[in-house]
N, C-alpha and C positions, 0 to 999 in steps of 0.2 A: 438411146439404148432401151429395149423393151423390158418389161418385167421378166419375161422368161430368159432373156440373155443375162439380166442381172442375177437371177436366181442360178443360173448355170455357173456364173462366176463365183458366186458365193459357195456353191457345191464343191468346186475346185478348192477353194480355200479351206473348207471344212474337211475335205479329204486329206489335204496336207497337214492340217492341225490335228487329225485323228479325232475330231469332235463328233462322236456317233450320234448323240442327240440332235444337234444342229443339222447334221447330214441328213438324219431321217426326216426331219421337219422340212428341210429344203426340198428333198425328193418328193414328199407329199405335195407340197405346193406346186412343184413343176408338173407332177402327174395330173392334178385336178385342173390346172391351167391348160394343159395340153388336151385333156379330155373335153373340157368346155369348148375349146377352140375348134376341135374336130368333130363335135357333136352334130347330129343330123339338124339342119336348119340353122346352124351358126355360121357366121361369116368368118372371113379369114382371121380378122383380129377382134379381140375382145374389147368391149368398151370399159372405161375406167370404173363405171358403176357396177358392171357385171364382176370385174376383178375384185372389186372392194366387197361386194356381196359374197363372192366365193370366199375370200379369205375371212371374212366375219363368220361364215358358217364353219369353217375350219377351226376357229378360235373357240366357237361355242361348243363344237363336238368335243375338243380336248377339255374345255372347262367342265363340261357335264361328266365326261369319263372321270376326271380328277375328283370330282365331288363324290361320285359313286364309289371309287377306290378308297377315298378318305373315310367315307361313312363305314366302309367294310374293314377299316383299319389295316388297309393295304398301301401304306405310304411309299413302299418300294415301287408300286406301279403308278401311283399319283404323281411322284415326283417328275419322271420323264414327260408326262403329259403337260404338267405345268411348264416345263422347260420348253417343250415344243411350242406350247401356246405363245410363249414370250418371243420365240423366234419368228412365228408367224405375224405376230404384232408389229414387228419391225417394218413390215412391208404395208402396213395399213396407214392411211392418212392420221395425223394427230387426232386424238379423241378430245372432245369438248370436256372442260372441267365441270363439276356439278353446278357452279356458279353460272357458267357460260351457257349450259344446257337449260337451266331455269330461265334465264334472260331470253333465250331464243324461244322457249315455249310460251313465255308471257307474251312476247310480240306476236306469236301465231294465234294465241287465244284472243288478243285485242283485234288482230285483223279479221278473224271469223266472227267475232262478237259473242263468243261463248260464254255462258255464265253458270251452267250447271253441269253435273256429271252426264246428263242426258245427251249432251252435245259432244262428248268424249270422242265419238266416232269421227265427226267432222274434223276435229282438232288432230287427232292421230293420223288421219289420212294426209293431211298437209305436212304435219311434223315429220312423219316417216319419210316423205320424199325429200323435203328440205334438209333433213339432218342425216340421211342415209350416209353411212361410212363414217360420220362424225361422232355418233353416239349409238349405242345398242338399243334395240327396240324395247328391251325390258326396262332399261332406264328412262327412255322417253315415256313410256307408258305410265311408270311410277310418278314421274314428275308432273305429266298432264293430270293424272288422278288427283294427286296432292293439291295442285293449284285450282282445280275445278271443285274440290270438295268444300 
């Protein structure tokens, strides 16, 4: 069963449960997936990496919106964004814990032979590819910076 089929089934369940926030998030996921699938130059099927990147982008958009709303003391607008973000995260691969992330970054630093912040670019290039979908870029960057400092 493809992700779009899974999302469609979840949409039906959310409609029956009258869960507006979940329904809105699921419809947004389906819209983004269909747009990416039918975009000019795209193949018939989305790769797992492309799907993960798309979902991560959606999570980041909602997190950023929630932060802005919270800063403006608009919790009534921030709460649905946070709830939608959690729904979208359900369809992402399991994220690495901070300890697992640090271990993976240390391994990559050893492979590259990096020893200073000047070599952060080399480490980030490999880390971003290897850890795509498993950790957010911001977390990877902070970990690399901390370990190379």
